[in-house]
N, C-alpha and C positions, 0 to 999 in steps of 0.2 A: 634827528637829535637826541632826542632818549632813552634808542636802545645803544646809539652809542657813550652814549655820560653814565661814568660809574652807580656804579648801586653806591647810594651812601646814606648818612639819617639828614635829606633832604626835603621836604613835604612837594612833593611829586605834583604835577594834576597835569594831562591830556585833556583836549578839550580839540572836536568836530562838529566844524556845520552834518554834518552827511553821521546822519543816525544809523545808516547801515554799518557804517564804520565802526561805529559807536560799538553797533551790538556786538561785533566781532570783534572785537578787542576786551571788552568786557567775557562777554566767552571764552576768547585763551583768557584771563586774567583768573574770571571765576569758575565754567568750566570747559576749560581744557579736554578731561578724559571724555568727557561726554563729545565732542568738539570733534575729536581723533576718530572715533566709534558708527559718528557718521560717514566721515572719510571714508573711511573701508570701503563705503559705497558708492564713490564718484566714479563719474565714468566722462570720460575725455571724447565729447560727440558733439556734432552739432547740432544733435535732436535736440539733445538732455539741456545741453549749453541755450537756445531757445525758448527750452521750456522755465526753467529756473527766471532766463533773466523777465517771462512775461509775467509768472505768481511774482519775483520784484516788483515789478512797472502798476502792478495795482493793488500793488497794499496788502498782500496776504494775509492773511493770521493765523503762520505758523507759526507753533514755536519759537527765543528765540534762539537757540542753540543748531535748527530750522534757515534758519534765515539765514546764520554765521556763515556755515555751510555751504550754500545756496551761493553769499556774495562773496567770499572767499574762491570759489571756485569759477564768480565769473571770471575778480579780477586775475586769476591762474590759467583760466582755459580761453582770457578775450584777445584780440593783435593789442600792442603797445601795452594793454591789462586795462583800455578802455571803456571798460564792461557793456561796448555796444553792439562790436563784430565776432564770433568766432573764429580765433588765429591758429586753430590746422596747426601746429608745435606739438611738439611728447613734449607730454611731461607727469612725468609721477604723482598725483600730488602724495601719496603713501610715503616719498623721500624725505616729505616736510616735516613729519611728525617732532621726530629732533627739535628745527629751531621752531616748533606751536612750543613744544616740552622749554626750551628756555628762554622765549616771550611768555610765557607763565610765570617762568619764575618773578624777571626782571619783571612784569609791570604789577607783580602779588604785591607793593604797599602804594600803586599810585590808583589816584582818585582817574575816573574817565567820568568828563564832561563832555555833553549837545549841549552845549549853548553857546547864540550871537556872543560872537567877541566883547563888543566896548564892555557887557552888565559880568560878562569873567573874567576880564582884566578888572574892570571898576570891584570888582570884589578882593580879590587876590591882589591888589597893587597893594605894594609899600615898599618906606627904604632900599632892602637887603631883596627885592623880586628882581625873578630873572625872567623876558618872556622873550622866547620863539618862535619867528608869527612864521608860516609859508602861505600869503595868501595862492589864491589864483591868479595866475600869470595874463598880467589886463592888456586884450584884447584876445586871448584864448578860452575866456570864460564858458563857453558855451561846451570847452568839454568835459566840464565840472556841472553838465546840466543833466548828467547822466542818468536812468532811471526815476526820470520824470519831476527830479530834484530845478529848484530854484536856485538859478544858475549869483557868484557875485554882480553884482555890477559896479560902473562910476563912482556912486553915488557912496557904491561901501567902502572903493579903495580912498573916498574923501574922506571918508566918516571915520578909518582903520587909522588913515593920519595923522585927521584931528584927537583923535584918542591917544593915541600913543605920546604925542606932545602934550600931552599934559602933565604923565604915572612919574607916579616917583622915583622908582626901582629904573633896570636898564633892559633896551631892548635890543634886539638882533630878527634885523626878518633876512628873507634870498624870493626876488625878485626877476623875470625876465630882463634885461636890459635893454627899455626903454622909455622914450623921451616924455612922456605922459608921466613915466613913473617918479623918474629923476628934476623933475619940474617938481611931484607932488611935495619931495623931499628936501628940496632948497632951503633948508632952515642956516642957522647956528651952531656952530655946535653938531652937525649932523653928519654922519661921516660916510661915504662912499666907496666901495672897492666891490673892482671887474675882476670877476673869475669865470670861471669854462668847466664843462665837466662835459665829457662824452655824452652826444644824443643818442638815444636807446634807438628812436625809432629809425630812420635815417641808419645807425650804424651798420645794419645787413646790407644796404646800398654805397654807401663811402664810410671803408670803413676809415678812423679814429676821427671824424666830424665831429666839431667839436660846437657845446651848445653858449652864447653870451649870460651869464648869472649880473649880479646888485647881488650886494649882501651892505644895507646900512644897518648903521646902530649909530644908538643917540652919548657911546662911551670910545674910547681909544683897540681897539680890538685887534692893532698890528698883532704885541707880543702875540694873544692871546689866537692867532690862524695860519700862527708859521706851517707850512707843511703838515696842514692840517692829515690825516688820516682816515678809509676809508668809512661810513657812514654803513649799517645795518641797520635794515627795517627787518618787516616783520614775509617783505615777501621779495627785496632781492638787495644789492649792494652798487653800489655808486661812485663814485670815486673824484671827486674836485681838488679844485685847482686853481694857486690863486695868482692872481696879476702886481 
């Protein structure tokens, strides 16, 4: 969403619980030239993948740019970007250099945080604030426990709901279509929209298969969400259709 949003004079904050991802974004913003230099020596091989994954898992004391390089390699060379197993797919990371350059420019004035969502929302909430949230999907939280990191729990899902119910600003989040999530946000003036997108994992075996998701907001978003264009990220593009 951040990369799709036009760069204006807004005060923008990007936050993620994953410190490795936050470090990567900070290096793209502040040290993209050094990052690109490191990528010139990247190898798309199982042995290299296993080596750098082990380095990150043991919380290596490597410099920030080195860690960012390793983590980006894991994302690019892993199966379905899960960073747990080698994907064995052709990818020339040097072809990503123009994308890294564009991302460097886009992130230029963005504040990049690595904080718990409750504290972050509490700090930045005001009547004109807008929060877009992409929490771990319910019942799939184990997917986010990569590189030895703690996963999201049901208590965290409830805590996120309770936090959002108290804000002054507006919020929009995306979740998987799940009974637990639907019940969690069954509140007056909370709107839920069903959407679908291509399932990038199953797409290899079942062309065109869709993944059901939910968009939920504390405002009327129908007029803003028609014909949503593709979303550009640092890693890939994905299309979303609205029902």
